[in-house]
Every structure is written in structure tokens, then in C-alpha cells.
mmJSON file of the N, C-alpha and C atoms, coordinates in Angstrom:
{"data_MODEL":{"atom_site":{
"group_PDB":["ATOM","ATOM","ATOM","ATOM","ATOM","ATOM","ATOM","ATOM","ATOM","ATOM","ATOM","ATOM","ATOM","ATOM","ATOM","ATOM","ATOM","ATOM","ATOM","ATOM","ATOM","ATOM","ATOM","ATOM","ATOM","ATOM","ATOM","ATOM","ATOM","ATOM","ATOM","ATOM","ATOM","ATOM","ATOM","ATOM","ATOM","ATOM","ATOM","ATOM","ATOM","ATOM","ATOM","ATOM","ATOM","ATOM","ATOM","ATOM","ATOM","ATOM","ATOM","ATOM","ATOM","ATOM","ATOM","ATOM","ATOM","ATOM","ATOM","ATOM","ATOM","ATOM","ATOM","ATOM","ATOM","ATOM","ATOM","ATOM","ATOM","ATOM","ATOM","ATOM","ATOM","ATOM","ATOM","ATOM","ATOM","ATOM","ATOM","ATOM","ATOM","ATOM","ATOM","ATOM","ATOM","ATOM","ATOM","ATOM","ATOM","ATOM","ATOM","ATOM","ATOM","ATOM","ATOM","ATOM","ATOM","ATOM","ATOM","ATOM","ATOM","ATOM","ATOM","ATOM","ATOM","ATOM","ATOM","ATOM","ATOM","ATOM","ATOM","ATOM","ATOM","ATOM","ATOM","ATOM","ATOM","ATOM","ATOM","ATOM","ATOM","ATOM","ATOM","ATOM","ATOM","ATOM","ATOM","ATOM","ATOM","ATOM","ATOM","ATOM","ATOM","ATOM","ATOM","ATOM","ATOM","ATOM","ATOM","ATOM","ATOM","ATOM","ATOM","ATOM","ATOM","ATOM","ATOM","ATOM","ATOM","ATOM","ATOM","ATOM","ATOM","ATOM","ATOM","ATOM","ATOM","ATOM","ATOM","ATOM","ATOM","ATOM","ATOM","ATOM","ATOM","ATOM","ATOM","ATOM","ATOM","ATOM","ATOM","ATOM","ATOM","ATOM","ATOM","ATOM","ATOM","ATOM","ATOM","ATOM","ATOM","ATOM","ATOM","ATOM","ATOM","ATOM","ATOM","ATOM","ATOM","ATOM","ATOM","ATOM"],
"id":[1,2,3,4,5,6,7,8,9,10,11,12,13,14,15,16,17,18,19,20,21,22,23,24,25,26,27,28,29,30,31,32,33,34,35,36,37,38,39,40,41,42,43,44,45,46,47,48,49,50,51,52,53,54,55,56,57,58,59,60,61,62,63,64,65,66,67,68,69,70,71,72,73,74,75,76,77,78,79,80,81,82,83,84,85,86,87,88,89,90,91,92,93,94,95,96,97,98,99,100,101,102,103,104,105,106,107,108,109,110,111,112,113,114,115,116,117,118,119,120,121,122,123,124,125,126,127,128,129,130,131,132,133,134,135,136,137,138,139,140,141,142,143,144,145,146,147,148,149,150,151,152,153,154,155,156,157,158,159,160,161,162,163,164,165,166,167,168,169,170,171,172,173,174,175,176,177,178,179,180,181,182,183,184,185,186,187,188,189,190,191,192],
"type_symbol":["N","C","C","N","C","C","N","C","C","N","C","C","N","C","C","N","C","C","N","C","C","N","C","C","N","C","C","N","C","C","N","C","C","N","C","C","N","C","C","N","C","C","N","C","C","N","C","C","N","C","C","N","C","C","N","C","C","N","C","C","N","C","C","N","C","C","N","C","C","N","C","C","N","C","C","N","C","C","N","C","C","N","C","C","N","C","C","N","C","C","N","C","C","N","C","C","N","C","C","N","C","C","N","C","C","N","C","C","N","C","C","N","C","C","N","C","C","N","C","C","N","C","C","N","C","C","N","C","C","N","C","C","N","C","C","N","C","C","N","C","C","N","C","C","N","C","C","N","C","C","N","C","C","N","C","C","N","C","C","N","C","C","N","C","C","N","C","C","N","C","C","N","C","C","N","C","C","N","C","C","N","C","C","N","C","C","N","C","C","N","C","C"],
"label_atom_id":["N","CA","C","N","CA","C","N","CA","C","N","CA","C","N","CA","C","N","CA","C","N","CA","C","N","CA","C","N","CA","C","N","CA","C","N","CA","C","N","CA","C","N","CA","C","N","CA","C","N","CA","C","N","CA","C","N","CA","C","N","CA","C","N","CA","C","N","CA","C","N","CA","C","N","CA","C","N","CA","C","N","CA","C","N","CA","C","N","CA","C","N","CA","C","N","CA","C","N","CA","C","N","CA","C","N","CA","C","N","CA","C","N","CA","C","N","CA","C","N","CA","C","N","CA","C","N","CA","C","N","CA","C","N","CA","C","N","CA","C","N","CA","C","N","CA","C","N","CA","C","N","CA","C","N","CA","C","N","CA","C","N","CA","C","N","CA","C","N","CA","C","N","CA","C","N","CA","C","N","CA","C","N","CA","C","N","CA","C","N","CA","C","N","CA","C","N","CA","C","N","CA","C","N","CA","C","N","CA","C","N","CA","C","N","CA","C","N","CA","C","N","CA","C"],
"label_alt_id":[null,null,null,null,null,null,null,null,null,null,null,null,null,null,null,null,null,null,null,null,null,null,null,null,null,null,null,null,null,null,null,null,null,null,null,null,null,null,null,null,null,null,null,null,null,null,null,null,null,null,null,null,null,null,null,null,null,null,null,null,null,null,null,null,null,null,null,null,null,null,null,null,null,null,null,null,null,null,null,null,null,null,null,null,null,null,null,null,null,null,null,null,null,null,null,null,null,null,null,null,null,null,null,null,null,null,null,null,null,null,null,null,null,null,null,null,null,null,null,null,null,null,null,null,null,null,null,null,null,null,null,null,null,null,null,null,null,null,null,null,null,null,null,null,null,null,null,null,null,null,null,null,null,null,null,null,null,null,null,null,null,null,null,null,null,null,null,null,null,null,null,null,null,null,null,null,null,null,null,null,null,null,null,null,null,null,null,null,null,null,null,null],
"label_comp_id":["MET","MET","MET","ALA","ALA","ALA","PHE","PHE","PHE","ALA","ALA","ALA","VAL","VAL","VAL","ILE","ILE","ILE","PHE","PHE","PHE","GLY","GLY","GLY","VAL","VAL","VAL","ILE","ILE","ILE","GLN","GLN","GLN","GLY","GLY","GLY","GLY","GLY","GLY","ALA","ALA","ALA","ALA","ALA","ALA","PHE","PHE","PHE","ALA","ALA","ALA","PRO","PRO","PRO","LYS","LYS","LYS","VAL","VAL","VAL","SER","SER","SER","VAL","VAL","VAL","ALA","ALA","ALA","THR","THR","THR","LEU","LEU","LEU","LEU","LEU","LEU","ALA","ALA","ALA","LEU","LEU","LEU","ASP","ASP","ASP","PRO","PRO","PRO","LEU","LEU","LEU","ASP","ASP","ASP","PRO","PRO","PRO","PHE","PHE","PHE","SER","SER","SER","THR","THR","THR","PRO","PRO","PRO","PHE","PHE","PHE","VAL","VAL","VAL","LEU","LEU","LEU","SER","SER","SER","ASN","ASN","ASN","ASP","ASP","ASP","GLY","GLY","GLY","VAL","VAL","VAL","LEU","LEU","LEU","SER","SER","SER","ILE","ILE","ILE","HIS","HIS","HIS","SER","SER","SER","VAL","VAL","VAL","GLU","GLU","GLU","TYR","TYR","TYR","ALA","ALA","ALA","CYS","CYS","CYS","VAL","VAL","VAL","ILE","ILE","ILE","ASN","ASN","ASN","HIS","HIS","HIS","VAL","VAL","VAL","THR","THR","THR","PRO","PRO","PRO","LYS","LYS","LYS","GLY","GLY","GLY"],
"label_asym_id":["A","A","A","A","A","A","A","A","A","A","A","A","A","A","A","A","A","A","A","A","A","A","A","A","A","A","A","A","A","A","A","A","A","A","A","A","A","A","A","A","A","A","A","A","A","A","A","A","A","A","A","A","A","A","A","A","A","A","A","A","A","A","A","A","A","A","A","A","A","A","A","A","A","A","A","A","A","A","A","A","A","A","A","A","A","A","A","A","A","A","A","A","A","A","A","A","A","A","A","A","A","A","A","A","A","A","A","A","A","A","A","A","A","A","A","A","A","A","A","A","A","A","A","A","A","A","A","A","A","A","A","A","A","A","A","A","A","A","A","A","A","A","A","A","A","A","A","A","A","A","A","A","A","A","A","A","A","A","A","A","A","A","A","A","A","A","A","A","A","A","A","A","A","A","A","A","A","A","A","A","A","A","A","A","A","A","A","A","A","A","A","A"],
"label_entity_id":["1","1","1","1","1","1","1","1","1","1","1","1","1","1","1","1","1","1","1","1","1","1","1","1","1","1","1","1","1","1","1","1","1","1","1","1","1","1","1","1","1","1","1","1","1","1","1","1","1","1","1","1","1","1","1","1","1","1","1","1","1","1","1","1","1","1","1","1","1","1","1","1","1","1","1","1","1","1","1","1","1","1","1","1","1","1","1","1","1","1","1","1","1","1","1","1","1","1","1","1","1","1","1","1","1","1","1","1","1","1","1","1","1","1","1","1","1","1","1","1","1","1","1","1","1","1","1","1","1","1","1","1","1","1","1","1","1","1","1","1","1","1","1","1","1","1","1","1","1","1","1","1","1","1","1","1","1","1","1","1","1","1","1","1","1","1","1","1","1","1","1","1","1","1","1","1","1","1","1","1","1","1","1","1","1","1","1","1","1","1","1","1"],
"label_seq_id":[1,1,1,2,2,2,3,3,3,4,4,4,5,5,5,6,6,6,7,7,7,8,8,8,9,9,9,10,10,10,11,11,11,12,12,12,13,13,13,14,14,14,15,15,15,16,16,16,17,17,17,18,18,18,19,19,19,20,20,20,21,21,21,22,22,22,23,23,23,24,24,24,25,25,25,26,26,26,27,27,27,28,28,28,29,29,29,30,30,30,31,31,31,32,32,32,33,33,33,34,34,34,35,35,35,36,36,36,37,37,37,38,38,38,39,39,39,40,40,40,41,41,41,42,42,42,43,43,43,44,44,44,45,45,45,46,46,46,47,47,47,48,48,48,49,49,49,50,50,50,51,51,51,52,52,52,53,53,53,54,54,54,55,55,55,56,56,56,57,57,57,58,58,58,59,59,59,60,60,60,61,61,61,62,62,62,63,63,63,64,64,64],
"pdbx_PDB_ins_code":[null,null,null,null,null,null,null,null,null,null,null,null,null,null,null,null,null,null,null,null,null,null,null,null,null,null,null,null,null,null,null,null,null,null,null,null,null,null,null,null,null,null,null,null,null,null,null,null,null,null,null,null,null,null,null,null,null,null,null,null,null,null,null,null,null,null,null,null,null,null,null,null,null,null,null,null,null,null,null,null,null,null,null,null,null,null,null,null,null,null,null,null,null,null,null,null,null,null,null,null,null,null,null,null,null,null,null,null,null,null,null,null,null,null,null,null,null,null,null,null,null,null,null,null,null,null,null,null,null,null,null,null,null,null,null,null,null,null,null,null,null,null,null,null,null,null,null,null,null,null,null,null,null,null,null,null,null,null,null,null,null,null,null,null,null,null,null,null,null,null,null,null,null,null,null,null,null,null,null,null,null,null,null,null,null,null,null,null,null,null,null,null],
"Cartn_x":[-16.478,-17.15,-17.68,-18.398,-18.979,-17.841,-16.752,-15.625,-15.096,-14.998,-14.477,-15.421,-16.739,-17.696,-17.578,-17.509,-17.407,-16.101,-15.006,-13.697,-13.761,-14.385,-14.536,-15.29,-16.393,-17.218,-16.421,-15.649,-14.851,-13.785,-13.12,-12.051,-12.637,-13.79,-14.449,-14.84,-15.363,-15.698,-14.502,-13.381,-12.15,-11.626,-11.911,-11.4,-12.079,-13.329,-14.068,-14.018,-13.256,-13.169,-12.345,-12.693,-11.925,-10.457,-9.561,-8.135,-7.6,-7.432,-7.004,-5.478,-4.797,-3.357,-2.99,-1.799,-1.28,0.066,0.281,1.551,2.003,3.277,3.826,4.475,4.421,5.046,6.27,6.98,8.127,7.687,8.49,8.155,8.176,7.203,7.132,8.211,8.566,9.683,10.607,11.805,12.725,13.009,12.856,13.155,11.934,10.767,9.559,9.006,9.199,8.732,7.214,6.478,5.021,4.482,5.345,4.853,4.832,4.941,4.943,3.499,3.075,1.71,1.642,0.482,0.261,-1.044,-1.146,-2.316,-2.958,-4.258,-5.015,-5.79,-5.681,-6.419,-7.026,-8.113,-8.796,-8.405,-7.651,-7.207,-8.102,-9.238,-10.176,-11.096,-11.931,-12.854,-14.091,-14.587,-15.755,-15.37,-16.292,-16.069,-16.379,-15.778,-15.997,-16.604,-17.414,-18.072,-17.973,-18.219,-18.181,-16.908,-15.81,-14.476,-14.108,-13.633,-13.122,-11.634,-10.847,-9.444,-8.975,-7.869,-7.237,-5.713,-5.05,-3.61,-3.087,-2.277,-1.808,-0.273,0.322,1.773,2.095,2.783,3.071,4.383,5.385,6.692,7.437,8.012,8.816,10.167,11.203,12.557,13.247,13.734,14.364,15.688,15.945,17.183,18.246,19.453,20.45,21.425],
"Cartn_y":[-32.908,-31.879,-30.794,-31.166,-30.194,-29.377,-30.027,-29.311,-28.248,-28.529,-27.56,-26.37,-26.585,-25.491,-24.616,-25.237,-24.48,-23.672,-24.324,-23.641,-22.452,-22.6,-21.548,-20.365,-20.645,-19.59,-18.816,-19.538,-18.852,-18.005,-18.512,-17.741,-16.552,-16.69,-15.585,-14.491,-14.881,-13.925,-13.155,-13.869,-13.226,-12.203,-12.403,-11.475,-10.126,-10.097,-8.88,-8.254,-8.863,-8.337,-7.044,-6.14,-4.875,-5.193,-4.499,-4.641,-3.279,-3.119,-1.832,-1.866,-0.839,-0.763,0.556,0.572,1.719,2.064,3.35,3.821,5.03,4.974,6.147,7.119,8.375,9.434,9.932,10.917,11.493,12.275,12.23,12.949,14.459,15.131,16.596,17.3,16.708,17.252,16.039,16.03,14.872,14.619,15.629,15.42,14.929,14.914,14.456,13.219,12.019,10.786,10.737,11.532,11.528,12.459,13.055,13.975,13.232,11.946,11.212,10.947,11.508,11.248,9.876,9.298,8.048,8.103,7.276,7.262,5.883,5.835,4.606,4.547,3.451,3.398,2.028,2.007,0.778,0.359,-0.749,-1.24,-2.293,-2.547,-3.546,-3.064,-3.96,-3.616,-2.901,-3.342,-2.752,-1.646,-0.712,0.374,-0.072,0.634,0.338,1.587,1.448,2.554,2.367,3.41,3.432,2.834,3.361,2.865,3.52,2.725,3.229,2.792,3.617,3.254,3.702,3.089,3.472,3.451,4.289,4.368,4.268,3.233,3.012,2.911,3.611,3.565,2.525,1.448,0.382,0.62,1.19,1.346,2.474,3.343,4.45,4.427,4.476,4.55,5.819,6.626,7.929,7.635,8.442,8.278,9.23,8.699,9.612,8.96],
"Cartn_z":[-6.571,-7.374,-6.478,-5.418,-4.491,-3.833,-3.527,-2.881,-3.846,-5.087,-6.079,-6.157,-6.137,-6.201,-4.957,-3.751,-2.545,-2.5,-2.918,-2.987,-3.911,-5.052,-6.06,-5.53,-4.785,-4.233,-3.171,-2.349,-1.331,-1.957,-3.0,-3.656,-4.402,-5.007,-5.634,-4.684,-3.559,-2.493,-1.965,-1.844,-1.341,-2.353,-3.623,-4.652,-4.522,-4.018,-3.893,-2.463,-1.589,-0.189,-0.221,0.686,0.837,1.166,0.522,0.801,1.236,2.494,3.083,3.251,2.767,2.901,3.589,4.219,4.919,4.3,3.979,3.448,4.309,4.663,5.41,4.464,4.815,4.051,4.822,4.273,4.98,6.162,7.193,8.447,8.194,8.732,8.6,9.39,10.518,11.376,11.669,11.165,11.383,12.857,13.714,15.149,15.917,15.29,15.942,15.235,15.826,15.162,15.021,15.801,15.734,14.695,13.889,12.85,11.468,11.454,10.215,9.772,8.631,8.16,7.471,7.451,6.742,6.008,4.956,4.097,4.17,4.478,4.444,3.123,2.389,1.109,0.945,0.183,-0.125,-1.528,-1.611,-2.937,-3.469,-2.818,-3.31,-4.347,-4.912,-5.954,-5.397,-4.251,-3.637,-2.662,-2.48,-1.547,-0.108,0.834,2.26,2.864,3.88,4.543,6.066,6.811,8.269,8.798,8.325,8.756,10.076,10.989,12.263,12.398,13.018,13.178,14.551,14.979,16.258,16.031,16.717,16.666,18.113,18.402,19.746,19.7,20.677,20.797,21.856,21.442,22.406,23.166,22.479,23.096,22.441,23.182,22.63,23.356,22.526,23.066,22.645,23.602,23.196,22.47,21.49,20.718,21.311,21.479,21.985,22.864],
"occupancy":[1.0,1.0,1.0,1.0,1.0,1.0,1.0,1.0,1.0,1.0,1.0,1.0,1.0,1.0,1.0,1.0,1.0,1.0,1.0,1.0,1.0,1.0,1.0,1.0,1.0,1.0,1.0,1.0,1.0,1.0,1.0,1.0,1.0,1.0,1.0,1.0,1.0,1.0,1.0,1.0,1.0,1.0,1.0,1.0,1.0,1.0,1.0,1.0,1.0,1.0,1.0,1.0,1.0,1.0,1.0,1.0,1.0,1.0,1.0,1.0,1.0,1.0,1.0,1.0,1.0,1.0,1.0,1.0,1.0,1.0,1.0,1.0,1.0,1.0,1.0,1.0,1.0,1.0,1.0,1.0,1.0,1.0,1.0,1.0,1.0,1.0,1.0,1.0,1.0,1.0,1.0,1.0,1.0,1.0,1.0,1.0,1.0,1.0,1.0,1.0,1.0,1.0,1.0,1.0,1.0,1.0,1.0,1.0,1.0,1.0,1.0,1.0,1.0,1.0,1.0,1.0,1.0,1.0,1.0,1.0,1.0,1.0,1.0,1.0,1.0,1.0,1.0,1.0,1.0,1.0,1.0,1.0,1.0,1.0,1.0,1.0,1.0,1.0,1.0,1.0,1.0,1.0,1.0,1.0,1.0,1.0,1.0,1.0,1.0,1.0,1.0,1.0,1.0,1.0,1.0,1.0,1.0,1.0,1.0,1.0,1.0,1.0,1.0,1.0,1.0,1.0,1.0,1.0,1.0,1.0,1.0,1.0,1.0,1.0,1.0,1.0,1.0,1.0,1.0,1.0,1.0,1.0,1.0,1.0,1.0,1.0,1.0,1.0,1.0,1.0,1.0,1.0],
"B_iso_or_equiv":[0.0,0.0,0.0,0.0,0.0,0.0,0.0,0.0,0.0,0.0,0.0,0.0,0.0,0.0,0.0,0.0,0.0,0.0,0.0,0.0,0.0,0.0,0.0,0.0,0.0,0.0,0.0,0.0,0.0,0.0,0.0,0.0,0.0,0.0,0.0,0.0,0.0,0.0,0.0,0.0,0.0,0.0,0.0,0.0,0.0,0.0,0.0,0.0,0.0,0.0,0.0,0.0,0.0,0.0,0.0,0.0,0.0,0.0,0.0,0.0,0.0,0.0,0.0,0.0,0.0,0.0,0.0,0.0,0.0,0.0,0.0,0.0,0.0,0.0,0.0,0.0,0.0,0.0,0.0,0.0,0.0,0.0,0.0,0.0,0.0,0.0,0.0,0.0,0.0,0.0,0.0,0.0,0.0,0.0,0.0,0.0,0.0,0.0,0.0,0.0,0.0,0.0,0.0,0.0,0.0,0.0,0.0,0.0,0.0,0.0,0.0,0.0,0.0,0.0,0.0,0.0,0.0,0.0,0.0,0.0,0.0,0.0,0.0,0.0,0.0,0.0,0.0,0.0,0.0,0.0,0.0,0.0,0.0,0.0,0.0,0.0,0.0,0.0,0.0,0.0,0.0,0.0,0.0,0.0,0.0,0.0,0.0,0.0,0.0,0.0,0.0,0.0,0.0,0.0,0.0,0.0,0.0,0.0,0.0,0.0,0.0,0.0,0.0,0.0,0.0,0.0,0.0,0.0,0.0,0.0,0.0,0.0,0.0,0.0,0.0,0.0,0.0,0.0,0.0,0.0,0.0,0.0,0.0,0.0,0.0,0.0,0.0,0.0,0.0,0.0,0.0,0.0],
"pdbx_formal_charge":[null,null,null,null,null,null,null,null,null,null,null,null,null,null,null,null,null,null,null,null,null,null,null,null,null,null,null,null,null,null,null,null,null,null,null,null,null,null,null,null,null,null,null,null,null,null,null,null,null,null,null,null,null,null,null,null,null,null,null,null,null,null,null,null,null,null,null,null,null,null,null,null,null,null,null,null,null,null,null,null,null,null,null,null,null,null,null,null,null,null,null,null,null,null,null,null,null,null,null,null,null,null,null,null,null,null,null,null,null,null,null,null,null,null,null,null,null,null,null,null,null,null,null,null,null,null,null,null,null,null,null,null,null,null,null,null,null,null,null,null,null,null,null,null,null,null,null,null,null,null,null,null,null,null,null,null,null,null,null,null,null,null,null,null,null,null,null,null,null,null,null,null,null,null,null,null,null,null,null,null,null,null,null,null,null,null,null,null,null,null,null,null],
"auth_seq_id":[1,1,1,2,2,2,3,3,3,4,4,4,5,5,5,6,6,6,7,7,7,8,8,8,9,9,9,10,10,10,11,11,11,12,12,12,13,13,13,14,14,14,15,15,15,16,16,16,17,17,17,18,18,18,19,19,19,20,20,20,21,21,21,22,22,22,23,23,23,24,24,24,25,25,25,26,26,26,27,27,27,28,28,28,29,29,29,30,30,30,31,31,31,32,32,32,33,33,33,34,34,34,35,35,35,36,36,36,37,37,37,38,38,38,39,39,39,40,40,40,41,41,41,42,42,42,43,43,43,44,44,44,45,45,45,46,46,46,47,47,47,48,48,48,49,49,49,50,50,50,51,51,51,52,52,52,53,53,53,54,54,54,55,55,55,56,56,56,57,57,57,58,58,58,59,59,59,60,60,60,61,61,61,62,62,62,63,63,63,64,64,64],
"auth_comp_id":["MET","MET","MET","ALA","ALA","ALA","PHE","PHE","PHE","ALA","ALA","ALA","VAL","VAL","VAL","ILE","ILE","ILE","PHE","PHE","PHE","GLY","GLY","GLY","VAL","VAL","VAL","ILE","ILE","ILE","GLN","GLN","GLN","GLY","GLY","GLY","GLY","GLY","GLY","ALA","ALA","ALA","ALA","ALA","ALA","PHE","PHE","PHE","ALA","ALA","ALA","PRO","PRO","PRO","LYS","LYS","LYS","VAL","VAL","VAL","SER","SER","SER","VAL","VAL","VAL","ALA","ALA","ALA","THR","THR","THR","LEU","LEU","LEU","LEU","LEU","LEU","ALA","ALA","ALA","LEU","LEU","LEU","ASP","ASP","ASP","PRO","PRO","PRO","LEU","LEU","LEU","ASP","ASP","ASP","PRO","PRO","PRO","PHE","PHE","PHE","SER","SER","SER","THR","THR","THR","PRO","PRO","PRO","PHE","PHE","PHE","VAL","VAL","VAL","LEU","LEU","LEU","SER","SER","SER","ASN","ASN","ASN","ASP","ASP","ASP","GLY","GLY","GLY","VAL","VAL","VAL","LEU","LEU","LEU","SER","SER","SER","ILE","ILE","ILE","HIS","HIS","HIS","SER","SER","SER","VAL","VAL","VAL","GLU","GLU","GLU","TYR","TYR","TYR","ALA","ALA","ALA","CYS","CYS","CYS","VAL","VAL","VAL","ILE","ILE","ILE","ASN","ASN","ASN","HIS","HIS","HIS","VAL","VAL","VAL","THR","THR","THR","PRO","PRO","PRO","LYS","LYS","LYS","GLY","GLY","GLY"],
"auth_asym_id":["A","A","A","A","A","A","A","A","A","A","A","A","A","A","A","A","A","A","A","A","A","A","A","A","A","A","A","A","A","A","A","A","A","A","A","A","A","A","A","A","A","A","A","A","A","A","A","A","A","A","A","A","A","A","A","A","A","A","A","A","A","A","A","A","A","A","A","A","A","A","A","A","A","A","A","A","A","A","A","A","A","A","A","A","A","A","A","A","A","A","A","A","A","A","A","A","A","A","A","A","A","A","A","A","A","A","A","A","A","A","A","A","A","A","A","A","A","A","A","A","A","A","A","A","A","A","A","A","A","A","A","A","A","A","A","A","A","A","A","A","A","A","A","A","A","A","A","A","A","A","A","A","A","A","A","A","A","A","A","A","A","A","A","A","A","A","A","A","A","A","A","A","A","A","A","A","A","A","A","A","A","A","A","A","A","A","A","A","A","A","A","A"],
"auth_atom_id":["N","CA","C","N","CA","C","N","CA","C","N","CA","C","N","CA","C","N","CA","C","N","CA","C","N","CA","C","N","CA","C","N","CA","C","N","CA","C","N","CA","C","N","CA","C","N","CA","C","N","CA","C","N","CA","C","N","CA","C","N","CA","C","N","CA","C","N","CA","C","N","CA","C","N","CA","C","N","CA","C","N","CA","C","N","CA","C","N","CA","C","N","CA","C","N","CA","C","N","CA","C","N","CA","C","N","CA","C","N","CA","C","N","CA","C","N","CA","C","N","CA","C","N","CA","C","N","CA","C","N","CA","C","N","CA","C","N","CA","C","N","CA","C","N","CA","C","N","CA","C","N","CA","C","N","CA","C","N","CA","C","N","CA","C","N","CA","C","N","CA","C","N","CA","C","N","CA","C","N","CA","C","N","CA","C","N","CA","C","N","CA","C","N","CA","C","N","CA","C","N","CA","C","N","CA","C","N","CA","C","N","CA","C","N","CA","C","N","CA","C","N","CA","C"],
"pdbx_PDB_model_num":[1,1,1,1,1,1,1,1,1,1,1,1,1,1,1,1,1,1,1,1,1,1,1,1,1,1,1,1,1,1,1,1,1,1,1,1,1,1,1,1,1,1,1,1,1,1,1,1,1,1,1,1,1,1,1,1,1,1,1,1,1,1,1,1,1,1,1,1,1,1,1,1,1,1,1,1,1,1,1,1,1,1,1,1,1,1,1,1,1,1,1,1,1,1,1,1,1,1,1,1,1,1,1,1,1,1,1,1,1,1,1,1,1,1,1,1,1,1,1,1,1,1,1,1,1,1,1,1,1,1,1,1,1,1,1,1,1,1,1,1,1,1,1,1,1,1,1,1,1,1,1,1,1,1,1,1,1,1,1,1,1,1,1,1,1,1,1,1,1,1,1,1,1,1,1,1,1,1,1,1,1,1,1,1,1,1,1,1,1,1,1,1]
}}}
């Protein structure tokens, strides 16, 4: 019984957690891969504040 209550509380808390998603849009310049805009959105029920982000390029291969 106690396990079911604890499990329910954890699942209920997860339902209200912020859910951040990333969507890419069409590139502004087809010849420049770094011109692709993207949208960050919060799909969760509760709002989020003081968001910080970083964008890191790990590997770039020239096309051609």
C-alpha cells in the first residue's frame, strides 16, 4: 500500500515537471548550416524561469 502511494506521488510530480522541447526551422541561407533558427518551448503545465542555454558545435564536416 505504501509503495502505491509513493509511486503515485512520484508520477503526479512528473506530470507537472517542465517539458522543454526544441524545434528547428528552415535554414535562412541554404549554403550556411549555421543560419538555421530553432525554437525552444515549454510544453509543461508549469512555467519555468531563469533559463540558461548553451550551444556547442562538436564536429563539422565540409560538404563537397
